[in-house]
C-alpha positions in Angstrom: 149.1 145.6 95.9 147.3 146.4 99.1 149.9 149.2 100.1 149.3 150.9 96.8 145.6 151.0 97.5 146.1 152.4 101.0 148.5 155.2 99.9 146.3 156.2 97.0 143.1 156.3 99.2 144.9 158.5 101.8 146.1 160.9 99.1 142.7 161.1 97.3 141.0 161.8 100.6 143.6 164.2 101.6 145.4 166.9 99.6 145.0 165.6 96.1 142.3 168.0 95.4 143.2 168.7 91.7 143.4 165.0 90.9 139.9 164.4 92.3 138.6 167.2 90.1 140.5 165.8 87.1 138.9 162.4 87.7 135.4 163.3 88.7 134.8 166.9 87.4 133.7 168.0 90.8 134.9 168.6 94.4 134.2 166.2 97.2 132.8 168.0 100.3 132.5 165.0 102.6 134.0 161.5 102.6 131.4 158.9 103.5 132.7 155.7 105.4 130.1 153.0 104.9 130.1 149.3 104.3 127.3 148.2 101.9 124.9 145.6 103.2 125.1 142.4 101.1 125.5 138.7 101.3 129.2 139.2 100.5 131.5 141.9 101.7 130.9 145.1 99.5 133.2 147.6 100.6 133.8 150.5 98.1 137.2 152.1 97.8 136.1 155.8 98.1 132.6 157.3 98.4 132.2 161.0 98.6 129.4 163.6 98.7 129.7 166.9 96.9 128.4 170.2 98.0 125.2 169.7 95.7 124.5 166.4 97.6 125.8 164.3 94.6 127.5 161.0 95.2 130.9 160.1 93.8 132.2 156.6 93.9 135.9 156.1 93.0 137.2 152.5 92.7 140.9 151.9 92.4 142.3 148.9 90.3 145.9 147.7 89.7 145.1 144.8 87.4 142.7 143.9 84.6 139.5 142.2 85.9 137.1 140.7 83.6 134.3 140.9 86.1 134.9 144.6 86.8 131.8 145.9 85.1 129.6 143.5 87.2 131.4 144.6 90.4 130.7 148.2 89.6 127.0 147.5 88.9 126.8 145.7 92.2 128.5 148.7 94.0 126.2 151.1 92.3 123.0 149.3 93.3 124.3 148.8 96.8 125.0 152.6 97.2 121.5 153.3 95.8 120.1 151.0 98.5 121.7 152.9 101.3 121.4 156.4 100.1 118.5 156.4 97.6 120.8 158.0 95.1 122.8 156.7 92.2 126.4 157.7 92.4 128.7 159.1 89.6 131.2 156.1 89.1 134.8 156.3 88.1 137.1 153.3 87.9 140.8 154.4 88.2 143.3 152.0 86.8 146.8 152.4 88.1 148.3 149.1 86.7 151.3 148.6 84.5 149.7 146.5 81.9 147.4 148.0 79.1 143.9 148.7 80.3 141.6 146.1 78.9 138.4 146.3 81.1 135.1 147.0 79.7 133.2 150.0 81.3 129.6 148.8 80.6 127.1 146.0 80.9 124.4 145.6 78.1 121.5 143.4 77.8 118.3 143.5 75.7 116.6 145.7 78.2 119.5 146.8 80.4 122.3 149.2 80.0 124.8 150.1 82.6 128.0 152.2 82.2 130.6 154.0 84.2 133.7 156.0 83.5 137.2 154.2 83.2 140.3 156.2 83.5 143.9 155.1 83.1 145.8 157.2 85.4 148.5 157.5 82.7 146.0 159.5 80.7 146.0 162.3 83.4 148.2 165.3 82.7 151.1 164.7 85.1 152.7 168.1 84.4 149.4 169.7 85.6 149.5 167.8 88.8 153.1 168.8 89.3 152.0 172.4 89.2 149.5 172.0 91.8 150.2 173.6 95.3 148.9 170.4 97.0 151.5 167.8 97.8 149.2 165.0 97.4 148.6 165.9 93.7 152.4 166.2 93.1 152.9 162.6 94.7 150.2 161.1 92.4 151.7 162.7 89.3 154.4 159.9 89.4 151.7 157.7 88.1 150.4 160.0 85.5 151.5 161.0 81.9 154.8 162.8 82.2 157.6 164.2 79.8 160.5 163.2 82.0 159.9 160.9 84.8 163.4 161.4 86.5 162.8 165.3 86.4 159.3 164.7 87.8 160.8 162.8 90.7 163.3 165.6 91.4 160.6 168.1 91.4 158.3 166.0 93.8 161.1 165.3 96.1 162.0 168.9 96.3 158.4 169.7 97.0 158.1 167.2 99.8 161.4 168.5 101.4 159.6 171.9 101.7 156.8 170.5 103.7 156.5 170.9 107.4 158.3 168.2 109.4 155.0 166.3 110.3 154.0 165.8 106.7 157.5 165.0 105.2 157.6 161.4 106.4 154.1 160.6 105.3 154.5 162.1 101.8 157.9 160.5 101.1 156.5 157.1 102.3 153.6 157.5 99.9 155.8 158.5 97.1 158.2 155.5 97.6 155.1 153.2 97.6 153.6 154.6 94.3 156.9 154.7 92.7 157.0 151.0 92.9 154.2 150.8 90.3 156.6 152.5 87.8 159.8 150.9 89.0 161.0 154.4 90.1 162.1 153.6 93.8 165.6 153.9 93.2 165.1 157.2 91.5 163.2 158.5 94.3 165.8 157.3 96.8 168.7 158.9 95.0 166.9 162.3 94.7 166.0 162.1 98.4 169.5 161.5 99.4 170.5 164.8 97.9 168.1 166.5 100.3 169.8 166.5 103.8 166.5 167.3 105.5 165.2 163.8 104.1 168.2 161.7 105.0 166.9 160.8 108.4 163.5 159.8 107.1 165.1 157.5 104.5 167.4 155.9 107.3 164.8 155.3 109.9 163.1 152.0 110.2 159.7 153.1 108.7 160.9 154.0 105.3 164.4 152.8 105.3 166.1 149.5 106.3 162.8 147.8 107.4 160.9 149.0 104.4 163.4 147.7 102.0 164.8 144.7 103.8 162.5 142.1 102.1 163.8 143.4 98.7 167.6 143.6 99.7 168.0 140.3 101.4 168.4 137.3 99.2 167.1 134.5 101.4 163.4 133.7 101.5 163.2 134.1 105.1 164.9 137.6 105.0 162.2 138.6 102.4 159.2 137.5 104.3 160.6 139.0 107.5 161.2 142.3 105.7 157.7 142.2 104.1 156.1 141.6 107.6 158.1 144.4 109.2 157.4 146.8 106.3 153.7 146.2 106.4 153.7 146.6 110.2 155.6 149.9 110.1 153.3 151.3 107.4 150.4 150.4 109.5 151.8 152.0 112.5 152.2 155.2 110.4 148.5 155.1 109.3 147.3 154.4 112.8 149.3 157.3 114.3 148.1 159.7 111.6 144.5 158.7 112.3 144.3 158.1 116.1 147.6 159.5 117.5 150.2 157.7 119.6 149.8 153.9 119.7 149.3 152.7 123.3 150.9 149.5 124.6 148.0 147.3 124.4 147.6 148.2 120.7 151.4 147.6 120.0 151.1 144.1 121.7 148.0 143.4 119.4 149.9 144.4 116.3 152.9 142.3 117.2 151.0 139.2 116.9 149.7 140.0 113.4 150.3 138.0 110.3 150.9 139.6 106.9 147.2 138.9 106.0 146.1 140.5 109.2 148.2 143.6 108.5 146.8 143.9 105.1 143.2 143.7 106.4 143.9 146.2 109.1 145.6 148.6 106.6 142.3 148.8 104.6 140.0 149.1 107.6 142.0 151.8 109.4 140.3 154.2 106.9 136.9 153.5 108.0 137.4 152.7 111.8 136.1 155.5 114.1 138.0 154.3 117.0 141.4 152.4 117.7 139.5 149.9 119.8 137.1 149.2 117.1 140.0 148.6 114.6 141.9 146.1 117.0 139.0 144.5 118.8 
């Protein structure tokens, strides 16, 4: 599920302004990159600051976790320890199974709670009407009257973006569509847009991205998965730091799938490419 987390974080930190307002009731002025000090790693998914200096913590979850309330409480206290302010907390559930997680902890003298939102409860039609492509892409996970029609509208919107943004947006849509088993619908609609054909055929979003799913042998699936993760990470690095130098390409070529998953998360927080690949 790592690629879904990365795609959603990039969208929510980027152009999905309406989605963030729907989730939190406010607008994030500044995103804060911080790893909370703790005995074990306590890295929150998204932490932002509003124009009124309030903190908003958004955590993404693709499966039901019986310990989620405890984790959210730990995040809350860690954030307070660093900033001296309690955050407004939202758990955004994007999984396919019904949401079954508690959103509070209760004791005789203790009560902690946070807001839990199933992304399917968001109004997808409203997100489709947004002028921001990020909101349009996230609509694929929300409540929709007609998913196939929504896919068509989102792909049309992506085709109208400037060239530099088309590949990123289509890649994010393909990733999120996997959570709703709509990858084929996305590809079919994209094929109708001549301007998107080259993107689907290139090694980032085409053959390499799908090889693990298309090849029947285990070796082919593993190789395709590794190549797909590597190309997605390259795309993220290029968007964050620009062209990838030779020394960085050499470092990435020696990475395992686990290494690539870790780097895909850390690329959002790294200040320099040297820090990411040290």
